[in-house]
Every structure is written in structure tokens, then in C-alpha cells.
FIGUDREN-381411 format. One record per residue (C-alpha): residue in three letters; residue number from 1; z negated, y negated, x negated. Coordinates in steps of 0.1 Angstrom, whole numbers, padded with zeros to 4 digits. Layout:
# residues N
<'ala', NUM, <Z, Y, X>> ...
# end
This chain:
# residues 229
<'met', 1, <0000, 0000, 0000>> <'ser', 2, <0010, -0034, -0013>> <'lys', 3, <-0015, -0062, -0019>> <'lys', 4, <0000, -0083, 0009>> <'ser', 5, <-0003, -0056, 0035>> <'arg', 6, <-0039, -0050, 0024>> <'lys', 7, <-0047, -0087, 0029>> <'lys', 8, <-0031, -0088, 0063>> <'ser', 9, <-0048, -0056, 0075>> <'ser', 10, <-0083, -0068, 0063>> <'lys', 11, <-0079, -0103, 0078>> <'thr', 12, <-0066, -0093, 0111>> <'pro', 13, <-0095, -0070, 0123>> <'ser', 14, <-0122, -0092, 0109>> <'gly', 15, <-0107, -0123, 0124>> <'ile', 16, <-0105, -0107, 0158>> <'ala', 17, <-0141, -0094, 0156>> <'thr', 18, <-0154, -0127, 0144>> <'gly', 19, <-0136, -0146, 0172>> <'lys', 20, <-0151, -0123, 0199>> <'lys', 21, <-0187, -0127, 0185>> <'lys', 22, <-0185, -0165, 0183>> <'thr', 23, <-0170, -0172, 0216>> <'pro', 24, <-0199, -0157, 0238>> <'thr', 25, <-0224, -0176, 0216>> <'lys', 26, <-0207, -0209, 0224>> <'arg', 27, <-0205, -0200, 0261>> <'ala', 28, <-0241, -0191, 0262>> <'thr', 29, <-0251, -0224, 0246>> <'thr', 30, <-0229, -0243, 0270>> <'gln', 31, <-0244, -0224, 0300>> <'thr', 32, <-0280, -0231, 0287>> <'lys', 33, <-0272, -0268, 0284>> <'ser', 34, <-0256, -0269, 0318>> <'ala', 35, <-0286, -0251, 0332>> <'lys', 36, <-0310, -0277, 0317>> <'thr', 37, <-0288, -0304, 0330>> <'gln', 38, <-0290, -0290, 0365>> <'arg', 39, <-0328, -0284, 0363>> <'thr', 40, <-0336, -0320, 0352>> <'pro', 41, <-0323, -0337, 0384>> <'ala', 42, <-0339, -0309, 0405>> <'ser', 43, <-0374, -0318, 0391>> <'lys', 44, <-0368, -0355, 0396>> <'ser', 45, <-0356, -0349, 0431>> <'thr', 46, <-0387, -0328, 0438>> <'gly', 47, <-0409, -0357, 0426>> <'thr', 48, <-0389, -0381, 0448>> <'val', 49, <-0394, -0358, 0478>> <'ala', 50, <-0431, -0355, 0471>> <'lys', 51, <-0434, -0393, 0469>> <'ala', 52, <-0414, -0397, 0501>> <'gly', 53, <-0437, -0371, 0518>> <'ser', 54, <-0468, -0390, 0506>> <'his', 55, <-0454, -0423, 0519>> <'lys', 56, <-0446, -0406, 0553>> <'ala', 57, <-0482, -0392, 0554>> <'ala', 58, <-0497, -0426, 0547>> <'ser', 59, <-0476, -0442, 0573>> <'lys', 60, <-0486, -0415, 0598>> <'gln', 61, <-0523, -0422, 0590>> <'leu', 62, <-0517, -0459, 0594>> <'asn', 63, <-0499, -0454, 0627>> <'ser', 64, <-0526, -0431, 0640>> <'ser', 65, <-0554, -0455, 0631>> <'lys', 66, <-0535, -0483, 0649>> <'ser', 67, <-0530, -0462, 0680>> <'ala', 68, <-0567, -0451, 0678>> <'ser', 69, <-0578, -0488, 0677>> <'ala', 70, <-0555, -0498, 0706>> <'pro', 71, <-0577, -0485, 0734>> <'ala', 72, <-0607, -0504, 0720>> <'lys', 73, <-0587, -0536, 0719>> <'ala', 74, <-0572, -0532, 0753>> <'lys', 75, <-0605, -0524, 0770>> <'pro', 76, <-0618, -0555, 0788>> <'ala', 77, <-0651, -0569, 0775>> <'leu', 78, <-0682, -0567, 0796>> <'thr', 79, <-0690, -0602, 0809>> <'glu', 80, <-0720, -0618, 0825>> <'gly', 81, <-0724, -0611, 0862>> <'gln', 82, <-0708, -0577, 0861>> <'lys', 83, <-0726, -0546, 0872>> <'ala', 84, <-0739, -0527, 0842>> <'pro', 85, <-0721, -0494, 0835>> <'ala', 86, <-0742, -0463, 0842>> <'phe', 87, <-0751, -0441, 0812>> <'arg', 88, <-0771, -0409, 0806>> <'leu', 89, <-0776, -0400, 0769>> <'pro', 90, <-0800, -0381, 0746>> <'arg', 91, <-0828, -0402, 0729>> <'asp', 92, <-0852, -0395, 0701>> <'gly', 93, <-0878, -0369, 0709>> <'gly', 94, <-0852, -0347, 0727>> <'asp', 95, <-0855, -0365, 0761>> <'val', 96, <-0826, -0379, 0781>> <'val', 97, <-0824, -0416, 0792>> <'ser', 98, <-0803, -0432, 0819>> <'leu', 99, <-0797, -0466, 0834>> <'ala', 100, <-0814, -0454, 0866>> <'asp', 101, <-0847, -0450, 0847>> <'tyr', 102, <-0849, -0488, 0845>> <'ala', 103, <-0840, -0497, 0881>> <'gly', 104, <-0857, -0529, 0892>> <'arg', 105, <-0866, -0539, 0856>> <'lys', 106, <-0850, -0561, 0830>> <'leu', 107, <-0835, -0542, 0801>> <'val', 108, <-0824, -0552, 0766>> <'leu', 109, <-0797, -0529, 0750>> <'phe', 110, <-0792, -0536, 0713>> <'phe', 111, <-0763, -0517, 0697>> <'tyr', 112, <-0765, -0513, 0659>> <'pro', 113, <-0740, -0499, 0635>> <'arg', 114, <-0761, -0474, 0616>> <'ala', 115, <-0797, -0462, 0614>> <'asp', 116, <-0818, -0471, 0584>> <'thr', 117, <-0793, -0496, 0569>> <'pro', 118, <-0807, -0530, 0559>> <'gly', 119, <-0795, -0552, 0587>> <'cys', 120, <-0801, -0525, 0614>> <'thr', 121, <-0836, -0520, 0601>> <'arg', 122, <-0845, -0557, 0602>> <'glu', 123, <-0832, -0559, 0637>> <'ala', 124, <-0851, -0529, 0650>> <'val', 125, <-0883, -0539, 0633>> <'asp', 126, <-0880, -0574, 0648>> <'phe', 127, <-0876, -0560, 0683>> <'thr', 128, <-0906, -0537, 0676>> <'arg', 129, <-0927, -0567, 0665>> <'leu', 130, <-0919, -0584, 0699>> <'ala', 131, <-0922, -0552, 0720>> <'gly', 132, <-0955, -0564, 0736>> <'ala', 133, <-0940, -0598, 0745>> <'phe', 134, <-0910, -0581, 0760>> <'ser', 135, <-0932, -0559, 0781>> <'ala', 136, <-0952, -0589, 0793>> <'ala', 137, <-0919, -0604, 0804>> <'gly', 138, <-0911, -0573, 0824>> <'thr', 139, <-0884, -0562, 0800>> <'ala', 140, <-0877, -0528, 0784>> <'leu', 141, <-0859, -0522, 0751>> <'leu', 142, <-0834, -0496, 0741>> <'gly', 143, <-0817, -0492, 0707>> <'ile', 144, <-0783, -0475, 0707>> <'ser', 145, <-0760, -0463, 0679>> <'ala', 146, <-0736, -0434, 0672>> <'asp', 147, <-0761, -0417, 0649>> <'pro', 148, <-0772, -0381, 0656>> <'leu', 149, <-0807, -0376, 0670>> <'arg', 150, <-0820, -0364, 0637>> <'ala', 151, <-0810, -0396, 0620>> <'gln', 152, <-0825, -0417, 0649>> <'glu', 153, <-0858, -0398, 0646>> <'lys', 154, <-0860, -0403, 0609>> <'phe', 155, <-0853, -0440, 0614>> <'arg', 156, <-0880, -0443, 0640>> <'asp', 157, <-0906, -0425, 0619>> <'lys', 158, <-0898, -0443, 0587>> <'his', 159, <-0902, -0478, 0602>> <'gly', 160, <-0926, -0471, 0631>> <'leu', 161, <-0901, -0483, 0657>> <'gly', 162, <-0915, -0490, 0691>> <'met', 163, <-0886, -0484, 0715>> <'pro', 164, <-0864, -0454, 0725>> <'leu', 165, <-0834, -0448, 0703>> <'val', 166, <-0803, -0435, 0720>> <'ser', 167, <-0777, -0413, 0704>> <'asp', 168, <-0741, -0419, 0716>> <'glu', 169, <-0721, -0398, 0692>> <'lys', 170, <-0691, -0396, 0716>> <'his', 171, <-0691, -0435, 0719>> <'glu', 172, <-0690, -0433, 0757>> <'met', 173, <-0717, -0460, 0763>> <'leu', 174, <-0706, -0480, 0733>> <'glu', 175, <-0671, -0483, 0746>> <'ala', 176, <-0683, -0490, 0782>> <'tyr', 177, <-0704, -0519, 0769>> <'gly', 178, <-0678, -0533, 0745>> <'ala', 179, <-0698, -0523, 0714>> <'trp', 180, <-0672, -0501, 0699>> <'gly', 181, <-0641, -0515, 0683>> <'glu', 182, <-0621, -0524, 0652>> <'lys', 183, <-0640, -0536, 0621>> <'ser', 184, <-0629, -0544, 0586>> <'met', 185, <-0646, -0540, 0552>> <'tyr', 186, <-0631, -0545, 0517>> <'gly', 187, <-0597, -0551, 0532>> <'lys', 188, <-0597, -0518, 0552>> <'ser', 189, <-0598, -0516, 0590>> <'phe', 190, <-0617, -0489, 0609>> <'leu', 191, <-0634, -0482, 0642>> <'gly', 192, <-0671, -0485, 0644>> <'val', 193, <-0702, -0499, 0662>> <'leu', 194, <-0700, -0537, 0668>> <'arg', 195, <-0735, -0553, 0665>> <'thr', 196, <-0740, -0563, 0701>> <'thr', 197, <-0770, -0571, 0724>> <'ile', 198, <-0769, -0571, 0762>> <'leu', 199, <-0796, -0583, 0785>> <'leu', 200, <-0796, -0568, 0820>> <'gly', 201, <-0814, -0584, 0849>> <'ala', 202, <-0836, -0566, 0873>> <'asp', 203, <-0807, -0565, 0897>> <'gly', 204, <-0788, -0542, 0873>> <'lys', 205, <-0762, -0569, 0864>> <'val', 206, <-0753, -0583, 0830>> <'ala', 207, <-0773, -0615, 0824>> <'arg', 208, <-0765, -0623, 0788>> <'val', 209, <-0742, -0609, 0761>> <'trp', 210, <-0745, -0615, 0723>> <'arg', 211, <-0716, -0603, 0702>> <'asn', 212, <-0712, -0603, 0664>> <'val', 213, <-0750, -0606, 0662>> <'arg', 214, <-0767, -0622, 0632>> <'val', 215, <-0800, -0605, 0628>> <'asp', 216, <-0822, -0633, 0616>> <'gly', 217, <-0840, -0648, 0646>> <'his', 218, <-0820, -0628, 0671>> <'ala', 219, <-0849, -0608, 0687>> <'asp', 220, <-0868, -0641, 0693>> <'glu', 221, <-0837, -0656, 0710>> <'val', 222, <-0833, -0625, 0733>> <'leu', 223, <-0870, -0627, 0742>> <'glu', 224, <-0866, -0663, 0753>> <'ala', 225, <-0836, -0654, 0774>> <'ala', 226, <-0855, -0625, 0790>> <'arg', 227, <-0884, -0648, 0799>> <'ser', 228, <-0861, -0673, 0815>> <'leu', 229, <-0847, -0647, 0840>> 
# end
């Protein structure tokens, strides 16, 4: 065999084999790159979908809070001269109290946001301090909040409060007397107890209404109003 034929025969097989080995490697590399390219947008789109979902969830919460506050806004406020709405609710000690229990007597209903908080404590202590004077004026006292009975009883015992404390966890009485509605704190809106006091006459009608109550001197002002009836 000549030298030329040897060179041709050795080059041809090796060239073919080399070409077959290199081609799949390039294709695999290309496929890997394309796969990476496809995966990258997918991860970004997933993040975008997640963000969009969170925005939708937030908007749903906002809409639900707005819809929840709508009934409280739409409900007409209780005004002087109206007949007091009836109620029957549990009170501290496990008993039940109702409007009918105070028929023929004047009655002060003071609605406070939360038991054993600073403002609510001062208000309840002030009414307790004047309980004897209210009794002399033929006027009973009731404190009402959305706290459970256990919290009301701890509040009573801790500060020696001298009037029944009513638990309205379902907000039925609170809404009926206009003491439940939209509040705001630190830029956030929410529904809660509005500090309100209502004086009922012996005829069972609303004699006076105090809304957005400021605690200092409030109990003394209510006592003067009860004496004047």
C-alpha cells in the first residue's frame, strides 16, 4: 500500500468518528443553554404571578373591610327622644341583664373599647366613685364592651368596680346603640367599640347621648345630667 493511500484511509475514518462525537456535544450544550434560557423567564413569571396574587389578596381584604364597615356607617345613630332598644346579655358573675330589669328607673349605659386599658379603667373607676351619688339620683349604671365575661370579671376584681359589666361579644347591643363602628389608629381603619355614653330616662327613652367621649370629668357631667331629669 502506498503512503498516499495509507494517509487517506487513516484520515477518513478518524475524521468521520471525530465529527460524530463532537456534534452531539455541541447540540447538548445548545440544548442546555436553551433550557436555561427557558427556565429563567419561567421563574420570573412565577414571581410576577405570586406578586399579582398577593396584590389581589390585599385588595380583597381591603374590599372586605370596606364592606364590613358599610353597615356600621349606614345604621342611623340613636338620638334623644327615641325609645331605647331592648337588650338581654350576660354580665359579670354569670347572670343575665336586660333593659326590662330597669323599668321605671333612669339608667346610664357607658360603652368602653376594652377592659383594663388606661382610658377605660379611669372611666369605670370614675363611675364607681360616683355610684352612690347616681343611686341617690335614682340612676343605675351599666358598663358594656365586647370583652368576654372572664375579662370583665378580672377588670371588676382588679379595680373594685361597683356596677354590672355587660359582655356583648356579638356586638348586638353595641350596634343598636351606635357604639360600634369604624375607627382608625396609626393610619389603619378597623371596626371596634366607640366610646359612648347614653342616659336613659325613667320612661325608657334616650335622654342624652355622648359620643367620642373624653374620659376626664365625663362621669361628673353625666351625673349632673341624671340629676336634672
